[in-house]
Each structure stands twice: as C-alpha cells, then as structure tokens.
N, C-alpha and C positions, 0 to 999 in steps of 0.2 A: 112547434118547437123543434129546432134542428139539433141533431146530435153532433157534438164536436169530437172529432177523432184526433187522438194524439199520434203523430207520425212515429213509426217504428224506426229507431236508429239503425236497426240491423237490416232494414229493407233497402236494397240498392236503388229502388225507384223513389224513395222518400226524398222530400225536398231538404230536410235537415241533415247535414253531413254528420257522420259518426265521429265522435271524439276519441282519438287514440292516445293512450298515455305513453310518454317517452321515458325510457329508463334514466334514472338519475345519474348524472355524470359525476364520478368521484372528484373531489377537489384536487387540483394539481398541487403537488408539493413544491414549495418555493425553496430553493437552495439558498440558505443564509450563509454567506461567507463572512468569516470573522474579520472584523475591522482591524485596522493597523493598531489601534489602541489596545484591543483585546490580545492581539499577538504580542505586543510589547509587554503587557501585564503578565502573560504566561511566561515569556522569556525571563522577565525579571524575577518571577517566583521561582523558576527553575534555577536561576543563578544563586538565589538566596538558599535554596535547599541543597544545592550541589555540595558545599563543604560538609554538611551533616551526613548526607548520603555516602559521600566518599569516605568520610571518617568511619562510619559504621561498617562499610564494606571492608576497608583496609584493616581496621583495628578490632573488629568483632567477627565478621563472617569468615574472612580468610584465616585468622588464627584458629577458629573452631574447626574448620575443614582441615587445616594443617595438623591439629592435635589428633583428630580422628584418624587421619592417614598415618601419622607418626606412631600412634599407639599400636599399629600392626607391624612395626619394625623394631629392631634392636639397634640402638645407635648411641655411641659414647663420644661423639664429636670427633674423636681422633681417627677411628677406623670407619670405613664406608658402611652405611646402614645396610642391613640384610633383613629380608622379610621373615617375620616370626609368627604371623597369623594371630591366633588368640592366645599365644603363650603369655603375653604380658597380662592379660585379663585373668588367666588361670593363676598366675603368680600373685596377682593382687587379691584374689578371693581367698587365698590360702596364707597370706601374710598377716600375722597377728598384729603387727604394728599398724597396718592399714586399717584393719577391722576395728582396732581400739580407737584410732583417730576418727573414724566415722561415728562411733558411739559417742566419743567426747564432743564432736561437733554437733550432733543432734541434741545431746544434753545441754550444751552451751546455748544452742538456738532456742530451746524451749524456755529456759529460765531467763536468758538475756532479753529476748523479745517481750516476754510477758512483763518483766520488771520495767523495761523501757516504756512500753505503752501505758502501764499503770501510772508511772511517775509523770510522764508527759501529759496524760489526760487529767490527772489530779491537779497539776499545776495550771493547766489551761483553764479548767473550771474555776480554780481559785482566782486567777487573774481576770476572769470574765465578769467578776462582781464589781461592785462600786469601789473605785480608787482613783486618785488623781492620774491624769494622762501621763505626766512625766515619770511617775513611779511605775506605771505599767510598761512604758517604753524601756525603763532601766532594767526591769526584771526580764523582759524579752531579750534584750541585748546580752545580759549576763548568762541566761540559760543557753543562748545560741553560741556564745563565744568559744566554748571548748571544741565545737565542731570545726571551726576554721583553723585550729591548731593541728600540727602533725601528730598522728597517733603514736609514732615512734618516740617523739620528744616527750609527750605526755607519759608514756610508759616508763621512760627513763626516770622522770621525776617521781612517779608513783612507786617505782622500785625502791627508791630511797625512803619514801614516806612509810612504806609497809615493811621495811627491814626489821627483822626480829630483834636485833641487838641495839641499833641506834636510830630506828625509825620514829618519826613524830607520832604516828598512830599509837604505837605501843607506849610511848611516853605519856600520851594523853590518857589512855585507859589505865596506865599505872598510877595516875594521880588519884583514882578512885579505888585503888587496891586490887585491880585486875592483873593477873599474871601475864607476862608477854605472850603473845599469840604468834605461832609460826605461820604467818600469812602466806609466804611464798615457798615454804619447805614442807608443809603438810599436804597430803594428797587431797583432802576435802577442802581445806582452807585455801589452797592454791587456785582451784577452779572457782571458788567463790570470789576470791580477790580479782581474778581476771574478768569475771562477769561484772563486778562492781566498777572496775576501771572502764570497761567497754561501755557500760550503760551511762556512766557519768559523761562520757564524751558524745555519745550518739543520741541521747534522748532529746537534745535541742531541736533536731530536725522534725521528729514526731510532734514535739511541742508546738512548733510553728504551724504544722499542718492542722492540728486540733484548734489552734487559735483562729485560723482562717475558716475552718468548718463551723465553729461556734458563731463567728460573726455573720455567716450566711444564713443562720437560722432566724426566721422572722420573729421579731419581738412580740407580735400579736399572738403567736402560739403560746408563748410563756405567760402572757397576760391572761389569755383565756383559761389556761390551766390553773393559774392562781385563783381565778374566780371560781373554778370548780373545786378548789381546796387542795390541789396538788402542790406540795412544797417539798424542799429538801431532796432526800434520796429518792422519794417516789417520783418527783418531777424529772430527775435525771434518768432514772431507769425507764420510765414510761414515755418520755418525750425526747430528751436530749440525745440519748444513745441511739434510738431508732433513726432520728434525723441525721445523726453524725456517723451512721454506719458506712456510707460511701467513703468518707475520709478515713475511718478506722480500717477499712479494707486496704486502701492505698498504703497507709502507714504500716500495716502488718505485712503486706507483700514485700515492700521495700526493706522492712526490718529483717524479715526472714532471709531474704536474698543476701543482705549484707552480713548477717550473723553466720550464715553457712560459709562465707568466704573470709572469716576472721583469721588474721595472721599476725599483725604487729604486736598486739597486746600479749598473747601467750609467748611469742618468740622473744620479746625483750624482757618480760617480767620473769618468766620461769624457764625459757628455752624448752618448753614441752614437758618439763618435769614437775614434781619429782617422779622419776621413771617416765612413764607415758601418760601421766594423769591429766596433763593439759595439752597434749599434742593434738593438733587439729589436722584436717585433711590438707589444707593449703600448706601447712608446715611440712607434711610428708611429700607433697609435690616439690617443694623447694629443696628438700634434702635429697630426694631421688635425682633431681635434675642437676643441681649445681654443686652438690657435695659428692654424690656417687656417680655422676655423669651417666645416669641411666635414663635417657630422655624418653625411651619407649615406654617404660613402666610409669614414669611421671605423667606422660600423656594419657595412659590408660586410666590412672587415678583421676586425672582432670576430666576425662570424658564421663567417668562414673559420677563425679561431683556435679557436672553439668546436667546429667540425666536426673540426679536427685533434686536439683534446684527446679528443673522444669516440672517434675512430678509433683513436688510440694506446691508450686505456684498454680498448677492446673487444679489441684485439689482445693486450694483456697478459692479459686474462681467458681469451682463447682459448688462448694458449700455456700458461697455468697448469694446464690439464687434464693436461698431460704432466709438468710439473716440480714441481707442488705436491702434497705428500703430507700427508694429514690422519691424525691418530692414530685 
C-alpha cells in the first residue's frame, strides 16, 4: 500500500503552485451629475422661496439689527445721532413707566392666553361631537370671523359697547338690576375689558388649530377607550389632551408671542389708562418713538421686548420635552 503525499504549497519544488490572495480593490466612486430636470427643479424651488427669504431678511432680520444698533445711539430724527453706549438701557431700567408696562404686559399675557386657549379648546371639543355638517361649518366661520377684522375697528366698536354712561353692556346688565360698571375707567375693570376684547378677536385662530388637531386623532383610539370605560372628562384628560399636546404647544407659543406685542386694543380702548393700568410695552415704544422722538430709548425697549419673547419661547420649548407627546 503506497502512501500518498500531499504536496506542500510552500515548497518551491512542489508541482502545485501556491495561491496568493490579492487585496480587494475599493469600489470606484461614480460621479453622478445632476440632470437637467434636477437642476431645473432646484432653480424653480429657489425662485419660489426667494420672495419669502427676501421678505424675512428685509422686514425682520434688518429691522432687528437696526434696532440693536439704534439702541446704542441717541437720535431724535432732527439732529444727527450720537453714540450713547448703554445709557438708553440704564434709563429704561430706571423708568417707572417702562417697568409698569412690562408688568402689565406679562399680566395681560398670562390671563389672555389662558382664557383664549380654554375657550378655543372647549368650543373645538364641543363642535367635534355629533352635529350636522352645515351647522359645524357655520360655527367655524362665525368663530373665525372676528380674526379677519381690523383690531382697531373692533376696539372702536367695543369702546362704545363698554361705555359706562350709554354703553349697551351696562344697559343689558341694568335690566337685571346691576349698577353700571366703569369698564374702561376703573383700574382693574379696564385691564379685564381689554383682555376680553382681545380674546374675543383672537381665539378663532386657536380654535381652528384645535379643530385640525382633533380631526387628526384616530377614531380607533377613542373607540378603544370607550370599550375600556373611559368617557367624558376622563377620556379628554387621559387621551385627547396628550394626543393634542403638539397642537396645544403651537397654539400657546403663537398666542404668547402675539399677546406680548398687544397694542391696538389698549391704545384705542383706554389709551393706556386709567393712569398706567393698561399701558403695554408696545405702547411705550410707540410713545417714545413717535410722540417724544426718542428713537434710541424706543429701540432699547424694543430690544428688551424681543429678548423677553425669545426667552419665554425657549422656556416653552424646553418644558415641551416633558408635556408634549408625539404619536
């Protein structure tokens, strides 16, 4: 019996050649050139975005930068501006009228936004129930209608309605034996009246946001909750509000930004009075700039208001990490 020997591949005298492994060559990158259609689509998209971008730059970015620069100068339009450094900010922090206006604005923001969201959400939940389609469309149009009107024109009408002597509101409450209320001349009643007029006009936008958010909630979730016995307030607190939290965040952010910039309602209804009870920050900016011709201090107040809006908005998005639930 013969022994079969396996040839050694490492032996140079062996008849079987050694197999050498070659290094893998990396795949060559193929340069993909955009087609004519892709370049045309990008150019078309740029053309559609250009008006918006130009508008933001011209009417938002440039005025913000200009206000920051102007806040460091003293300028009354007539004389040439001269550099003042932080003098305008020091004057702002020691001006009692400015401090009161910031307090009034924050107070207005808290009550106006809370009442606006509460009314809008309650009406949206009510209309989300069973009712004819034409009636639902009628209510939606009626609630949104005040938003398309001018805030100044609405405030002029409301000023007559809430007049203490011949206003319709006091006439109606007088029918049930209530004494006339000084809606626009009392310190506390004036702020409450301004808030009511503002909320009456602004809640329609939040209402439409909530209607859209409720329509995006799958009906299967409510049906499953009904099978588990969740009804009424328990269903809304445990299911509707968590699923509606992204919409609630958007409505609250936009509501707070708009409330911090309120101007027309207090200016027309009370002119900031009685005293400084309803004077807001934007009213102070208007008075400093166009009545006293102190554009430097007006710009300083505007920069502080911008910083306040940014801080409040950042705080909202920070807190939203805990309270906002996305599907």
